[in-house]
N, C-alpha and C positions, 0 to 999 in steps of 0.2 A: 945430758951435758951438761945442763942450765946448773942443776944442782952440784957437780963434780966442779965448776969453771967458775962460777959467780964469785964475785968477792964484794968488800963494803962498799966498792965506789960503782957494783954494775947498777943499771936500771932494768927488772925484771916485770914481763907481762905475761902472764901466765892465765890460758884463758881455757875452760873447763875442763880443768885435770881432773883426772879418773870418770870421765866421759865413754861411752861404750863397756864399760863393766855391768857388774851387777851392783843395783841401787846403794847398798853397802861396802862394797869394795870400794866403790869409785869414791864415795864420802871417804870413807878411812884414808886412800890413798890421798886425796885433797888435804885433807886435815893435816896431815903427816906431812906434806909438802910445804903446805902454808909454816907449818909450828916449824919445822927444818930451817925454813927461811927466815924467820925472823930471828930464829935465839941461837942458828949456824953462819949465817950468812949477814944479816942486819944490813941489807941495803935498801932502798926504793923500791918499792914492789906494786904491782898493779894487778888485783886476783881477781878475775872474771870469772863467775862461779853460777849455777842452779842449784846449788845446794845450800837450800835457805837455814839448814841447821847450822852451819859455818858463821853466821853473823855473831854467832854466841861467842868466838875466840875475840872480837872486840873487848869484851869486858876483862877475859883471863890475859891475854898474851899483851906486852906494852908496845903500845906502837902502831896496833891494828887496828882501822876506821872505818867504818862499814860507809858505803854510798850506791846508790841506786840512781835508775836514771826511771822518773817520773812518769808514771802512766796515770791514765782514769777509764772506767769501763763507763759505757751508759746501756743496759743494757746488754747486748749482743755487740756491740762497737769497742773498741779500746782504741784510744787516743796515747799515742806517746807523746809527750809533752815536749821532749827536745832539751829537756833542763836534769841537772845533775843535782839530788840532793842527798843531805845528809842523813844515814841510815840504812837501814836492810829495808826491804819491799817486802808487800804484803802479798804478793803473788808471783808466778813464773809466769802467767800469760800464756802458756804454752799452746793450749788449743786454739786461745786468740790468734795467735800469730801464724800456726797451722792455715786455720781459715784463710787469713791475711795474703797467704801461700798459693794460694789455691785449692787447698785440699777439698775434694768434694764433699757437701754438704754431710750425704750419710754418713760420713767417716766420722766429721767434726762431732755431729750428734750421737754418735755413738762413742766414743771416745769421751765425751762428757757424763756418758749414761757408765761408763768403765770407770772415772774418775770419783761420781760418786760411789759408785761401789765400793773401792780400794778406800777412800777416805773414811765411807761407813767401818770398813775391816778393822783400819786401823786410823784411828783418829790422830790427829798430830795435835801435840800440846799448845795450847794458848799460850801467846807470846804477843808484844807489846812491840809495836813497830813505831821506830820513833822518825818523824819527817821533820822537815825545817819550817813547813807550814802547808797548810791544810789549802786545796786550789778544789773549789766549785766548777763542775764542768763547763756551765753555762759562763764562765770567765774566762776558758782558757782560750777559745778562738780570739777574742778581741784582746784582751788581756797580750796573750802571742804575738798577735799581727803588730800592735802598737810597739812592744817592745822591739819587734824585729828592725820595726820601721825607726827606731829611735837609735838602733845602732848600727846603722846605713853611713859609711862616708860616701857621698856622692863623689869628692875629689879622687876618691881612689879607685872606686866603683866599676868595672870595666861594660861593655855590654852584656856579654854572657853572665858575668854576675848578674846584672839585672833583669836577665832573662830568668837566671834560676833562683834568683830570690822572686820576683814576680809569681815564679809558680808554685814555690812554696807557699806564699801569702795568698792566692786562687786558693789550692788545698786545702789550708787552714779556715779560710772562710767558708770552702763547701762543707766542711765538716762542724759547722757552727750551729 
């Protein structure tokens, strides 16, 4: 419906195009949709995908720009920085997210083993990941807490907003 009815004046938000098919089918569909949207429709579009290979469209299709959600790994832990950075990402963090979602440890452990086997059998080509800044894991919480506090306008903050902000700051401090 989107591809048939969108115009240059549309705003399109795609999420995980090609998911639920085989890897190559899904990636092919996602790339074809992205190319068609850029070349034929030409409207503002946000395209969320897990296919790292599609970040290469930035250099090949005029107007395509990559952004990612900043995340840092520290051992088995992953911290999502709630920050949008310019460039592609260095990992999908899928297994870590599954662990955060409560998938049993035994399953997470086995998923890591399978991933290592797959990566050994099908090594991905090396690629450079461009980001606008490097963040050390030690700086994450302190800097983010300060940034969050500086961004609060107490004149318009409701009591419920204050509780939510305080809860978020508490979580950041606990992860530090």
